[in-house]
C-alpha positions in Angstrom: 0.0 0.0 0.0 2.9 2.3 0.8 4.5 1.5 -2.5 1.3 2.4 -4.4 1.1 5.7 -2.5 4.7 6.7 -3.4 3.9 6.0 -7.0 0.9 8.4 -6.9 -1.9 6.0 -6.4 -4.8 6.2 -3.9 -5.0 2.9 -2.0 -7.0 1.6 0.9 -7.0 -1.5 3.2 -10.1 -2.4 5.0 -9.6 -4.3 8.3 -12.0 -5.7 10.9 -10.9 -5.6 14.6 -12.4 -7.1 17.7 -14.8 -5.1 19.8 -12.9 -5.3 23.1 -9.4 -5.8 24.2 -8.7 -7.4 27.6 -12.4 -7.0 28.3 -12.4 -3.2 27.7 -13.4 -0.8 25.0 -10.5 0.9 23.1 -9.5 3.5 20.6 -7.1 3.2 17.7 -5.3 6.4 16.4 -2.5 7.3 14.1 0.1 9.4 16.0 3.5 11.0 15.4 6.4 12.5 17.3 7.4 11.4 20.8 4.4 9.0 21.0 6.2 6.9 18.4 9.5 6.7 20.2 9.7 3.8 22.6 12.4 1.5 24.0 11.9 -0.9 21.1 11.6 1.5 18.1 11.7 5.1 16.8 9.2 5.7 14.0 7.9 8.9 12.3 4.3 7.6 12.7 2.7 4.8 14.6 -0.6 3.1 15.4 -1.7 3.5 19.0 -4.3 1.2 20.6 -5.5 2.5 24.0 -8.3 1.4 26.3 -10.8 4.2 27.0 -9.8 4.4 30.7 -6.2 4.8 29.8 -5.1 1.8 31.9 -3.6 -0.1 29.0 -2.1 0.7 25.6 0.1 -0.7 22.8 2.0 1.1 20.1 3.0 -0.3 16.7 5.4 1.5 14.2 4.1 2.4 10.8 6.9 2.4 8.2 5.1 4.4 5.5 6.3 7.4 3.6 2.9 8.5 2.1 0.1 10.5 3.7 -1.9 8.2 5.8 -5.6 8.3 6.9 -7.7 6.1 9.3 -11.5 6.0 9.1 -14.1 4.1 11.0 -16.8 2.5 8.9 -18.7 1.0 11.9 -19.2 -2.5 13.0 -15.5 -2.8 14.0 -14.3 -2.0 10.4 -11.4 0.4 9.9 -10.3 1.8 6.6 -6.5 2.6 6.3 -5.6 4.6 3.3 -2.8 6.4 1.5 -3.3 9.3 -0.9 -0.7 9.8 -3.6 -0.3 12.8 -6.0 -2.8 11.2 -8.4 -0.2 10.7 -11.2 -0.8 6.9 -11.4 -4.0 5.6 -12.9 -5.6 2.2 -12.7 -7.7 0.0 -10.5 -6.6 -2.1 -7.6 -8.5 -4.9 -5.9 -9.9 -3.9 -2.5 -8.1 -5.9 0.2 -10.0 -6.9 3.3 -7.5 -8.0 6.0 -8.1 -8.9 9.7 -5.9 -6.9 12.0 -3.9 -9.1 14.4 -3.5 -7.6 17.9 -1.3 -9.5 20.3 -2.8 -9.3 23.8 -1.4 -11.4 26.6 -3.0 -12.3 29.9 -2.4 -8.8 31.2 -2.8 -6.3 28.4 -0.8 -3.6 30.3 2.3 -5.8 30.4 2.1 -7.0 26.7 4.7 -5.1 24.7 6.0 -5.8 21.2 9.5 -7.1 21.4 12.5 -6.7 19.1 12.2 -8.6 15.8 15.4 -9.4 14.0 13.8 -10.6 10.9 11.1 -8.3 9.5 9.3 -11.3 8.1 9.2 -13.1 11.5 6.3 -12.7 13.8 7.2 -12.5 17.5 6.2 -15.1 20.0 3.3 -14.6 22.4 4.1 -14.9 26.1 1.6 -16.1 28.6 2.1 -16.6 32.3 0.0 -18.8 34.6 0.6 -19.5 38.2 -0.8 -21.7 41.0 -2.1 -21.6 43.6 -4.3 -18.7 42.8 -3.8 -17.2 46.4 -0.2 -18.0 47.1 1.3 -18.0 50.5 4.9 -17.1 51.5 5.3 -20.5 53.2 4.6 -22.5 50.0 6.3 -22.5 46.6 4.4 -20.8 43.7 4.4 -22.8 40.5 4.8 -20.7 37.3 4.0 -22.0 33.8 4.6 -20.7 30.3 2.8 -23.6 28.7 0.3 -21.5 26.9 2.9 -19.3 25.3 3.3 -20.0 21.5 5.0 -18.7 18.4 2.7 -18.2 15.4 5.3 -18.9 12.8 7.9 -21.0 14.5 8.8 -22.3 17.9 9.8 -21.0 21.3 13.4 -22.0 22.2 14.0 -20.2 25.5 11.9 -19.3 28.6 13.5 -16.9 31.0 12.1 -15.8 34.4 12.9 -12.7 36.5 11.5 -13.0 40.1 12.9 -9.9 41.8 12.6 -7.2 39.1 16.4 -6.5 39.0 16.5 -7.0 35.2 18.5 -10.2 35.3 16.9 -13.6 34.9 16.8 -16.0 37.8 15.6 -19.2 36.2 15.2 -21.0 32.8 12.5 -23.4 31.8 8.9 -23.7 30.7 7.7 -24.5 34.2 9.4 -23.3 37.4 8.7 -23.0 41.1 9.8 -20.3 43.5 9.1 -19.2 47.1 8.2 -15.5 47.1 8.3 -13.1 50.0 5.0 -11.7 51.3 3.5 -8.7 49.5 2.9 -7.6 45.9 5.2 -9.4 43.4 5.8 -8.9 39.7 7.2 -11.9 37.9 8.5 -11.4 34.4 8.6 -14.1 31.7 10.6 -13.6 28.5 10.2 -16.0 25.6 12.5 -16.2 22.6 11.6 -17.9 19.3 13.8 -19.7 16.9 14.5 -16.5 14.9 15.7 -14.6 17.9 12.5 -12.5 18.5 11.5 -12.0 22.1 8.4 -11.0 24.0 7.8 -10.3 27.7 4.8 -10.9 29.9 4.5 -10.0 33.5 2.3 -11.7 36.2 1.3 -9.5 39.1 0.3 -11.4 42.2 -0.1 -10.7 45.9 1.6 -13.2 48.2 -0.1 -13.7 51.5 2.3 -13.4 54.4 0.2 -15.1 57.0 1.3 -18.7 56.8 -0.8 -21.7 57.9 1.4 -23.9 60.0 -0.1 -27.2 58.7 -1.2 -28.2 62.2 -5.0 -28.6 62.1 -5.9 -30.9 64.9 -8.9 -32.1 66.8 -8.9 -31.1 70.4 -10.9 -31.6 73.6 -10.0 -28.1 74.7 -13.1 -26.2 75.8 -15.5 -29.1 75.0 -18.0 -31.1 77.0 -19.2 -34.6 76.6 -20.3 -35.6 73.1 -18.5 -32.6 71.6 -15.4 -31.9 69.6 -13.4 -28.9 68.5 -10.5 -28.1 66.1 -7.5 -25.8 66.4 -4.9 -24.5 64.0 -2.2 -21.8 64.0 -1.0 -19.1 61.6 2.2 -17.1 61.6 2.9 -13.6 60.4 5.7 -14.0 57.8 5.6 -10.4 56.5 8.9 -8.7 56.7 9.5 -6.3 59.6 9.2 -3.3 57.3 5.4 -4.0 56.9 3.2 -1.5 58.7 3.9 -2.7 62.3 1.6 -5.7 62.2 -1.1 -7.7 60.5 -4.6 -7.4 61.9 -6.6 -10.6 61.7 -10.3 -9.6 61.3 -12.2 -12.7 60.1 -12.0 -16.5 60.2 -13.6 -18.8 57.6 -14.8 -22.3 58.4 -16.3 -24.8 56.0 -16.6 -28.5 57.0 -16.3 -30.7 53.9 -18.4 -33.7 55.0 -22.1 -34.1 54.8 -24.3 -34.2 57.9 -27.1 -36.7 57.2 -29.3 -35.6 60.0 -29.0 -31.8 59.9 -28.9 -29.0 57.3 -25.5 -27.9 58.3 -23.2 -28.7 61.3 -24.5 -27.8 64.8 -21.9 -25.9 66.8 -22.2 -24.0 70.1 -19.6 -22.9 72.7 -21.2 -23.7 76.1 -18.4 -22.0 78.0 -19.8 -20.9 81.4 -22.9 -23.1 80.9 -21.5 -26.2 82.4 -18.8 -26.9 79.8 -15.1 -26.0 80.1 -13.9 -22.8 78.5 -11.3 -22.7 75.8 -7.9 -21.8 77.3 -9.4 -21.6 80.8 -11.0 -18.2 80.5 -14.8 -17.5 80.8 -14.3 -14.6 78.5 -13.7 -17.0 75.6 -17.4 -17.7 75.2 -17.9 -17.7 71.4 -17.5 -20.3 68.7 -14.2 -18.9 67.3 -11.4 -18.0 69.7 -8.0 -16.5 68.6 -5.1 -16.9 71.1 -2.2 -14.8 70.0 1.2 -15.9 71.3 -0.1 -19.3 72.6 -0.2 -17.8 76.1 -3.7 -19.1 77.0 -6.0 -17.2 79.3 -8.3 -14.6 77.9 -8.1 -14.6 74.1 -7.2 -11.6 72.0 -10.2 -12.1 69.7 -13.5 -14.0 69.7 -16.3 -14.3 67.2 -19.8 -15.8 67.3 -21.4 -18.0 64.6 -24.9 -16.5 64.4 -26.2 -18.9 61.7 -29.3 -21.1 61.7 -29.8 -22.3 58.1 -32.6 -24.7 58.9 -34.3 -22.4 61.4 -34.5 -25.0 64.1 -33.2 -22.7 66.9 -29.7 -24.2 66.9 -26.5 -22.5 65.8 -25.1 -24.2 62.8 -22.4 -23.8 60.1 -24.1 -24.1 56.7 -22.8 -26.7 54.3 -21.4 -23.8 52.2 -19.4 -22.6 55.3 -19.3 -19.4 57.3 -17.1 -16.3 57.6 -16.9 -15.1 61.2 -16.0 -11.5 62.1 -13.9 -11.1 65.3 -15.0 -8.7 68.0 -11.6 -7.1 68.0 -8.8 -7.4 65.3 -5.9 -9.6 66.5 -2.5 -8.1 66.0 0.5 -10.2 65.0 3.9 -8.7 64.6 6.5 -10.2 62.2 7.3 -13.7 63.3 4.4 -14.0 65.8 1.8 -16.8 65.7 -1.8 -17.2 66.8 -3.8 -20.3 67.6 -7.4 -20.4 66.4 -10.0 -22.6 68.1 -13.4 -23.5 66.6 -16.0 -25.4 68.6 -17.8 -27.1 70.0 -19.2 -29.3 67.3 -22.1 -31.2 68.7 -22.2 -35.0 68.5 -18.7 -35.0 67.0 -16.5 -36.4 69.7 -13.7 -37.3 67.3 -13.0 -34.9 64.4 -9.8 -36.7 63.5 -9.8 -37.4 59.8 -12.4 -34.8 59.0 -11.6 -32.3 56.2 -12.1 -28.6 56.4 -11.7 -25.5 54.2 -10.3 -22.8 56.5 -8.9 -19.3 56.3 -8.2 -16.0 57.9 -8.8 -12.6 56.5 -6.4 -9.8 57.6 -5.2 -6.3 56.9 -1.6 -5.2 56.4 -0.4 -1.8 55.3 -4.0 -0.7 54.9 -4.8 -3.5 52.4 -7.0 -6.5 52.8 -5.5 -10.0 52.2 -6.3 -13.6 53.1 -4.9 -17.0 53.6 -7.0 -20.0 52.8 -6.2 -23.8 52.9 -7.7 -27.2 53.0 -6.6 -29.8 55.6 -7.6 -32.8 57.5 -7.9 -32.6 61.3 -5.4 -34.7 63.2 -3.0 -35.1 60.3 0.7 -35.2 61.1 2.8 -32.3 59.9 6.1 -32.9 58.2 8.5 -30.3 59.7 11.7 -31.6 58.0 12.4 -34.0 55.2 16.0 -34.3 54.1 18.5 -36.8 52.7 21.7 -37.6 54.5 24.8 -39.7 53.8 26.9 -41.7 56.3 30.5 -41.1 57.2 31.6 -43.0 54.0 29.6 -40.6 51.8 27.9 -43.6 50.2 24.9 -44.7 52.2 21.8 -42.6 51.7 19.3 -42.1 54.5 16.0 -40.3 54.6 15.2 -38.2 57.7 11.6 -37.2 58.4 10.8 -35.0 61.4 7.1 -34.7 62.3 4.9 -33.6 65.1 3.3 -37.1 65.4 4.8 -40.5 65.0 4.2 -41.8 61.4 3.0 -45.4 60.9 2.7 -45.2 57.1 5.6 -44.1 54.9 6.3 -44.5 51.2 9.3 -43.1 49.4 9.8 -43.5 45.6 13.4 -43.5 44.6 15.2 -42.2 41.5 18.5 -41.0 40.2 21.2 -43.5 41.2 18.6 -45.2 43.5 15.7 -47.3 42.4 12.6 -48.9 43.9 10.4 -47.9 46.8 10.9 -47.9 50.5 8.2 -48.0 53.2 7.7 -47.8 57.0 8.9 -51.4 57.5 12.5 -50.3 57.6 12.1 -47.1 59.6 13.7 -46.3 63.0 11.8 -43.8 65.1 13.0 -41.6 68.0 11.1 -39.2 70.1 13.2 -36.0 70.5 13.3 -33.8 73.6 11.2 -31.2 71.9 8.4 -33.7 71.4 8.9 -34.2 67.7 9.4 -37.6 66.1 12.5 -38.3 64.0 12.2 -41.1 61.5 15.2 -42.5 59.7 15.0 -44.8 56.7 17.9 -46.4 54.8 17.4 -45.9 51.0 20.5 -47.4 49.5 24.2 -46.9 48.6 26.0 -45.0 45.9 29.6 -46.1 46.2 30.6 -44.4 42.9 28.8 -41.1 43.7 25.9 -39.7 41.7 22.6 -38.2 42.4 20.1 -39.5 44.9 16.4 -38.7 44.5 13.6 -39.5 46.9 10.0 -38.5 46.6 8.0 -38.8 49.8 4.5 -39.7 48.5 2.9 -41.1 51.6 3.2 -40.1 55.3 0.4 -40.8 57.7 -0.6 -41.5 61.3 -3.6 -43.7 62.1 -4.8 -43.6 58.5 -4.7 -39.8 58.4 -2.3 -38.5 55.8 0.2 -35.7 56.5 -0.8 -32.2 55.2 2.2 -32.3 52.9 1.4 -35.6 51.3 -2.4 -35.4 51.2 -4.0 -36.1 47.8 -1.5 -35.7 44.9 1.0 -33.7 47.0 4.4 -35.1 47.7 7.8 -33.8 48.8 10.8 -34.2 46.5 14.3 -34.2 47.7 17.6 -34.8 45.8 21.2 -34.1 46.1 24.5 -35.0 44.5 26.9 -37.1 46.6 30.2 -35.3 46.6 33.3 -37.0 45.6 36.6 -36.2 47.3 37.2 -34.6 50.6 35.5 -31.2 50.3 32.4 -31.9 52.4 31.4 -30.5 55.9 28.6 -32.6 57.4 29.7 -34.3 60.6 30.0 -33.3 64.2 33.8 -33.7 63.8 33.7 -31.2 60.8 32.0 -28.6 62.9 34.2 -29.3 65.9 37.2 -28.5 63.8 35.8 -25.2 62.8 36.7 -21.9 64.6 35.6 -18.3 65.0 32.2 -19.3 66.1 29.9 -16.3 66.6 26.2 -16.9 67.2 26.2 -20.4 65.5 25.8 -23.6 67.4 26.0 -27.4 66.8 25.2 -29.5 69.9 22.6 -31.8 71.4 20.7 -29.1 73.4 17.0 -29.4 73.1 16.0 -30.0 69.5 19.4 -29.0 68.2 21.6 -31.6 66.6 25.4 -31.8 66.8 25.9 -32.6 63.1 24.0 -29.5 61.9 24.7 -25.7 62.3 22.1 -23.1 63.2 21.7 -19.8 65.1 21.6 -20.0 68.8 23.6 -19.7 72.1 26.5 -22.0 73.1 26.5 -24.0 76.3 29.7 -22.3 77.4 30.4 -18.6 77.9 31.0 -16.5 74.8 33.0 -14.1 77.1 35.3 -16.3 79.1 34.2 -18.4 82.1 31.4 -16.2 83.5 28.4 -18.3 82.3 26.8 -19.6 85.6 23.6 -21.0 84.2 21.8 -21.5 80.8 18.2 -22.6 80.6 17.1 -23.0 76.9 13.5 -23.9 77.7 13.4 -26.0 74.5 11.2 -28.8 75.9 13.3 -28.9 79.1 14.4 -26.8 82.1 17.8 -28.4 82.2 20.9 -26.2 82.9 22.8 -26.7 79.7 25.8 -24.8 81.0 26.9 -27.9 82.9 26.8 -26.1 86.3 24.1 -28.4 87.7 21.3 -25.9 88.2 18.6 -28.0 86.5 15.1 -26.7 87.0 11.7 -28.2 87.4 8.6 -26.9 85.5 5.5 -26.0 87.5 2.5 -25.4 85.3 4.3 -23.8 82.4 3.1 -24.2 78.8 5.0 -24.2 75.6 4.9 -21.9 72.6 7.0 -20.8 69.6 10.2 -19.4 70.8 13.4 -17.8 69.3 15.7 -19.5 66.8 13.0 -21.9 65.6 12.7 -23.8 68.9 10.0 -23.9 71.6 9.8 -21.6 74.6 8.0 -21.7 77.9 4.7 -19.8 78.5 4.1 -18.4 81.9 0.9 -17.2 83.6 -0.6 -17.1 87.1 0.9 -19.9 89.2 3.5 -20.9 86.5 7.2 -20.9 87.2 10.4 -23.0 86.9 11.9 -24.0 90.2 15.7 -23.5 90.0 17.4 -24.2 93.4 20.6 -22.2 93.5 19.7 -19.4 91.2 19.9 -17.0 94.1 23.6 -18.0 94.4 24.1 -16.1 91.2 21.6 -13.3 91.3 21.7 -12.2 95.0 24.6 -10.0 94.2 26.8 -8.9 91.3 25.7 -10.6 88.2 23.9 -10.2 84.8 20.8 -11.8 83.4 20.1 -12.2 79.7 16.9 -13.6 78.2 14.2 -13.2 75.5 10.7 -12.2 76.6 7.4 -11.6 75.0 4.5 -10.2 76.9 1.3 -8.2 76.3 0.7 -7.6 80.0 1.6 -4.5 82.0 2.7 -4.8 85.6 2.3 -2.6 88.6 4.0 0.7 89.6 4.4 -0.7 93.1 7.5 -2.8 92.6 6.8 -5.0 95.6 3.6 -6.4 93.9 4.9 -6.2 90.3 5.5 -9.3 88.2 9.1 -10.1 87.1 11.5 -12.7 85.8 13.3 -13.7 89.0 14.0 -12.3 92.5 12.4 -11.9 95.8 10.4 -9.3 97.9 11.0 -9.2 101.6 7.6 -8.4 103.0 7.8 -5.3 105.1 11.6 -5.0 104.6 14.3 -4.0 102.1 16.4 -7.1 101.9 15.3 -8.0 98.4 16.1 -7.8 94.7 13.9 -7.6 91.5 15.2 -8.8 88.1 13.0 -7.9 85.2 10.1 -6.3 87.1 7.5 -4.6 85.0 5.7 -1.5 86.1 2.1 -0.3 85.3 3.1 1.2 82.0 5.0 -1.9 80.7 8.5 -0.6 81.4 11.0 -3.2 82.6 13.8 -2.8 85.1 16.2 -4.2 87.8 16.6 -2.9 91.3 17.7 -3.9 94.8 16.1 -3.0 98.1 13.7 -0.1 98.3 15.9 2.3 96.2 15.0 3.1 92.6 16.8 1.1 89.9 17.4 1.1 86.2 14.3 1.0 84.0 13.6 1.1 80.3 12.1 4.4 79.1 9.6 2.6 76.8 7.3 -0.3 77.3 8.1 -3.9 76.4 4.5 -5.2 76.7 3.8 -4.8 73.0 3.4 -8.5 72.3 6.8 -8.7 70.4 9.9 -10.6 71.2 12.5 -8.5 73.0 16.0 -9.4 74.1 16.8 -7.9 77.6 19.9 -7.8 79.6 20.0 -6.7 83.3 23.2 -6.0 85.2 23.8 -5.3 88.9 27.0 -4.4 90.8 26.6 -5.0 94.5 29.6 -2.9 95.5 28.1 0.5 94.4 24.6 -0.4 93.4 25.0 0.3 89.7 22.2 -1.2 87.7 21.6 -1.2 84.0 18.9 -2.3 81.5 19.6 -3.2 77.8 16.7 -3.8 75.4 17.4 -5.3 72.0 21.1 -4.6 72.5 20.9 -1.0 73.4 21.6 0.5 76.9 18.3 2.2 77.7 18.5 2.7 81.5 21.1 3.1 84.2 20.7 3.9 87.9 22.4 3.5 91.2 20.2 1.3 93.5 20.8 -0.2 96.9 24.2 -1.8 97.5 25.0 -5.2 98.9 22.4 -7.3 97.1 20.2 -9.5 99.2 20.5 -12.4 101.5 16.8 -13.4 101.3 16.7 -16.8 99.4 14.7 -17.3 96.1 14.7 -20.1 93.5 12.4 -19.3 90.6 12.3 -18.2 87.0 8.9 -16.7 85.9 8.0 -15.0 89.2 9.2 -12.6 91.9 8.9 -14.5 95.2 7.5 -12.9 98.3 8.3 -13.8 101.9 4.7 -12.9 102.7 3.5 -15.8 100.5 2.1 -13.8 97.6 4.5 -14.2 94.6 3.9 -12.1 91.5 4.0 -14.1 88.2 5.3 -13.1 84.8 2.6 -13.3 82.1 4.0 -14.2 78.7 6.8 -16.2 77.2 10.4 -16.5 78.3 13.2 -18.2 76.3 16.9 -18.7 76.3 17.7 -17.6 79.9 21.4 -17.0 80.6 23.0 -16.0 83.9 26.5 -14.6 84.3 28.4 -14.1 87.6 29.7 -10.7 86.6 28.6 -7.4 85.0 28.5 -7.7 81.3 29.8 -4.8 79.1 27.7 -2.9 76.6 29.4 -4.7 73.7 28.6 -8.1 75.3 25.0 -7.2 75.8 24.8 -6.1 72.2 26.3 -9.3 71.0 23.8 -11.4 72.9 20.9 -9.5 71.2 22.3 -10.0 67.7 20.4 -12.9 66.1 22.9 -13.5 63.2 26.0 -15.6 63.3 29.2 -16.7 61.4 31.3 -19.9 61.4 34.7 -20.4 59.7 35.3 -24.0 58.9 38.7 -25.8 59.0 40.6 -26.6 55.8 39.6 -29.6 53.7 42.2 -31.3 51.6 41.0 -33.4 48.7 42.9 -36.1 46.8 41.9 -34.4 43.5 42.4 -30.7 42.8 39.3 -28.7 41.8 39.2 -26.2 39.0 38.1 -23.0 40.8 36.5 -21.6 37.7 34.0 -24.5 37.7 33.3 -24.7 41.4 29.8 -24.9 42.9 28.6 -25.0 46.5 26.3 -28.0 47.1 24.3 -28.2 50.2 21.3 -29.6 52.1 19.7 -26.9 54.2 16.4 -25.6 55.6 16.2 -21.8 54.7 12.9 -20.4 55.9 11.4 -17.1 54.6 13.2 -14.1 56.2 16.4 -16.0 56.7 19.6 -16.3 54.5 22.8 -18.3 54.3 25.8 -16.7 52.7 29.0 -18.6 51.9 32.4 -17.4 51.0 35.1 -19.8 49.7 38.8 -19.5 50.6 41.5 -21.4 48.6 45.1 -22.2 49.6 46.9 -22.6 46.3 50.4 -22.7 47.9 49.7 -25.4 50.4 51.1 -23.4 53.3 47.9 -23.0 55.2 47.3 -19.4 54.3 44.4 -17.9 52.3 45.6 -17.1 48.8 42.3 -16.6 46.9 38.8 -15.6 48.1 35.6 -16.0 46.1 32.6 -13.7 45.9 30.0 -14.3 48.5 27.2 -16.5 47.3 23.7 -16.9 48.7 22.2 -20.4 49.1 18.7 -20.5 47.7 15.9 -22.3 49.4 14.6 -25.3 47.4 17.8 -25.8 45.6 20.9 -27.8 46.4 23.6 -26.2 44.3 24.8 -22.6 43.5 27.9 -21.6 41.4 30.9 -20.0 42.9 31.9 -16.7 41.3 34.9 -14.4 41.4 37.7 -17.0 41.7 39.0 -16.9 38.2 40.8 -20.0 36.8 43.2 -22.0 38.9 43.4 -25.5 40.5 43.6 -26.1 44.2 43.2 -29.0 46.6 42.8 -27.1 49.8 39.6 -25.1 50.6 37.6 -23.8 53.6 34.3 -21.9 54.0 33.0 -18.8 55.8 29.3 -19.4 56.5 27.0 -16.5 57.6 23.6 -17.3 59.0 21.1 -14.4 59.1 17.5 -13.8 60.1 15.3 -10.8 60.2 13.0 -12.5 62.7 14.4 -13.9 66.0 11.9 -16.7 65.9 13.5 -18.3 62.8 16.9 -19.8 61.9 18.3 -21.4 58.8 19.7 -24.9 59.4 22.6 -26.4 57.4 22.9 -30.2 57.4 25.7 -30.6 55.0 27.7 -28.4 52.6 30.6 -29.1 50.2 32.4 -28.1 47.0 32.4 -29.8 43.6 33.3 -29.1 40.0 30.4 -28.5 37.6 30.9 -30.5 34.4 
């Protein structure tokens, strides 16, 4: 048409276009100037398609040299014409062409790509993802399966998950864990002629993660009744607007009730039946207990439904959404337990399926987490593959909250066949979890081991992670040579420990590394007691001050381990603790409380100490006043206090110091010195022996209300730097040298690993090489970050050389004190 115009002819092309694009009305115009200059082309004139609301547009270059016109004939028909000078005569056939407009799933993100061959049509990129409401705790599966090339084939699929312009994965289908919040995932497809097209999926990832622990419970039920409970955790980063606010809970039982139109449910708390978590205030059918601290719940909600109008409260077959009387706040890393009951005539809800969810607000926006699970199903907390000391035998390790009686693992790679529960060895750990070990086979010549956990169940109820078609895949390459760190001896030979542990304390294992406190003093020989409260009140320092629990509960603590929950009447009896804290000493611990105390220190709750009724021979460690401020003092004199409250429901690290010679007292909160005062000298001679309360010689102790974890006592005054170190949740370990029989090409190195890396935690690794063999560091790599869900990352920055002597610097980091990465094994290998 353009050629005819240049030759003086008048020519037209009639084209028919669709009525709507991406579900919206649109305009098509011919434009010129800046409108036709984009990142992909610079044309004198262009065709602009734009939706009427301006939310989406596309621009196409027009490479014509003649005068151009565009007319609308109605019915979706456009007439595109050129008008020459009229010198050429003749008749041309009217051409009626259908306009092709490429619109991807999201019109706003569909842009024409670069085309190297003007006769080649670019591919069409389409992104799909599942689940439709993704959660930060679960991988999101992305698919480009619906992408196509109209005149060839797609040869490359590239994915950018973080918007930095570089591509993070290749493949038609990929999976990735994404952080909570709005996310933009870019797909780029390239065809066999080199043309490329981009498409972007915009999704919002929920940061309130279901913990996979739906259970039937007798809590708060009478005879012939049952209830369920489950928990959720706020996994939004700490830069979210202070907290999430849970406002609604959704419940839909998935079984039919043959005798009722719905599922009868009523909380008879106070009417003869027990009350959930022991408080008469929890008198509705939905109870939300933030922090697992029991007592009066932070939120309750009634189920005011009677679908069959028989005068009974019921959940309809289609489910119900319950609004809470008060929004329940969860700060980053905090959890809440949700109770629903009591279901009438349902004494055992184990094996029953539910659709459940929570609706919440964060940063002023509404979001939700929904899931389907079976009550009473076990939860797989860890599934990993390990090798023996010979690096040949492969063993599966499954850690769950209930003992598994049914297991099936399908093998692949260098292994073959199927293994089941008949060969499993089960051990109950101190934290109450069950560890199952199952030998899978041997790979004496190295290779790749693959193991797909397809069945895991307890009492015929499948685990949440293996219910239906779900399974857990694990694989790793067995490393040849001597460049592997995986045993207790390997970590024993490491040095420069700082905030990283490997031992048998609580649920910790000696052949793994994780964040935590050591059993010995970080600052010399001053550690006088260490109570980790990880399922035990033992004194892990070895000083013999083991405690005895009295009424305490358990909750989620720091560093991914349990903690003790305290309330009225709850404490840990520790004979001999007054031998440390009657005089000069320091106390370090993590606390979480939502309760204020009392301005009268002699009736205020605290962590440990004693009140001499009617006298001044007393001491108060971690006492909390009526505004929630925390402090330490001796006698009747004022002492150091924090200027701000700590009763905000968040975890805080606190350190208290007291020097008996001059009465100097100090308070550190989250590593910062926030209060200093000179209180009474001389300490106290009044005996006391508790953690979780301030004793009283008059017989009325005051109890701490909240959670306490990782209590450490020192027999001297800690410095400000030492208090700051104790509050720092990150850590570093430097391994010893590994000498291999075969030198590795540094330019082809990769770090291979088996690790759990939760959301909000990272593991960074730097590799050192000794090329001269004299024990000194000659070359250092760039720092690489281990990615969750993978088992290998390339080492960069070394250049090309061979070496047979390497060691690692491993940094473990977390933005939430309740979480820690765990490294089971790590090594170096050449990538072929």
